[in-house]
C-alpha positions in Angstrom: -13.4 0.1 -6.7 -12.3 -3.5 -6.4 -8.7 -3.9 -5.2 -7.0 -7.3 -5.3 -3.6 -8.9 -5.1 -4.8 -11.6 -7.6 -4.5 -11.2 -11.3 -8.1 -12.3 -11.9 -11.4 -11.4 -10.1 -13.8 -14.2 -9.4 -17.2 -13.3 -10.9 -15.8 -10.6 -13.1 -14.4 -10.4 -16.6 -11.5 -8.0 -17.2 -12.5 -6.1 -20.3 -9.5 -3.7 -20.6 -6.1 -3.3 -19.1 -5.4 0.4 -18.6 -1.9 0.4 -17.3 0.3 0.3 -14.2 -0.7 2.5 -11.3 1.2 3.2 -8.1 1.2 5.2 -4.9 4.1 6.0 -2.7 4.5 7.5 0.7 7.5 8.3 2.9 6.9 8.7 6.6 9.4 9.5 9.3 9.3 7.9 12.7 10.1 10.4 15.5 12.7 10.1 18.2 10.2 9.1 20.9 8.8 6.3 18.8 12.3 5.1 18.1 13.2 5.2 21.8 10.1 3.2 22.9 10.5 0.7 20.0 14.1 0.1 21.1 12.8 -0.8 24.6 10.3 -3.1 23.0 13.1 -4.8 21.1 15.0 -5.4 24.3 12.2 -6.8 26.4 10.3 -8.4 23.5 6.8 -7.8 22.2 5.2 -5.7 19.5 5.9 -2.1 18.7 2.5 -0.5 18.5 3.8 2.9 17.5 5.6 1.5 14.4 2.7 -0.7 13.5 0.4 2.4 13.4 3.0 4.2 11.2 3.1 1.2 8.9 -0.7 1.0 8.6 -0.9 4.8 8.0 1.8 4.6 5.3 0.1 1.6 3.6 -3.3 3.3 3.6 -1.8 6.5 2.1 0.0 4.6 -0.7 -3.1 2.5 -1.5 -5.3 5.7 -1.6 -2.9 7.4 -4.0 -2.8 4.3 -6.2 -6.6 4.2 -6.3 -6.8 7.9 -7.2 -4.5 7.3 -10.1 -6.5 4.3 -11.3 -9.7 6.3 -11.2 -8.1 8.9 -13.5 -7.5 6.1 -16.0 -11.2 5.3 -15.9 -10.6 2.0 -14.0 -13.1 0.3 -11.7 -10.6 -2.2 -10.4 -6.9 -2.8 -9.6 -5.4 -6.2 -9.9 -2.0 -7.7 -9.1 -1.4 -5.3 -6.3 2.1 -5.5 -4.7 3.1 -3.7 -1.5 6.8 -2.9 -0.9 8.2 -1.7 2.4 11.7 -0.2 2.7 13.5 1.8 5.3 15.6 4.6 4.1 18.0 6.9 6.0 17.5 7.8 9.6 14.3 6.0 10.4 12.4 7.1 7.3 9.9 4.5 6.0 8.8 4.2 2.4 5.8 2.2 1.3 5.0 1.6 -2.4 1.7 0.1 -3.7 1.5 -0.8 -7.4 -0.9 -2.8 -9.5 -2.7 -2.9 -12.9 -5.7 -0.6 -13.4 -8.5 -2.5 -15.3 -12.1 -2.1 -16.5 -14.3 -5.0 -15.5 -17.8 -6.2 -15.9 -19.7 -8.6 -13.6 -20.4 -12.0 -15.1 
């Protein structure tokens, strides 16, 4: 499956727009990650534990979106948008959305 943030795919023709697809995930960061992240915030640097959680959440949301697109009969998703939001007590929500399409190679 071709996945792109652009609305067109170079070398492909979009034959049919099948609809909006999305995937969501909510992941909680545990107390130890919060503690070590706060130390990183004080002394500077990157928080590897939070970066891993973000990557995991993004991968899960993208996978759910792709599964939904396949059920529509799509072979590509265009116009993908990723949204990150923190919600209550260290919970992290990641949403991936895009348009499922059928394409053919030019």
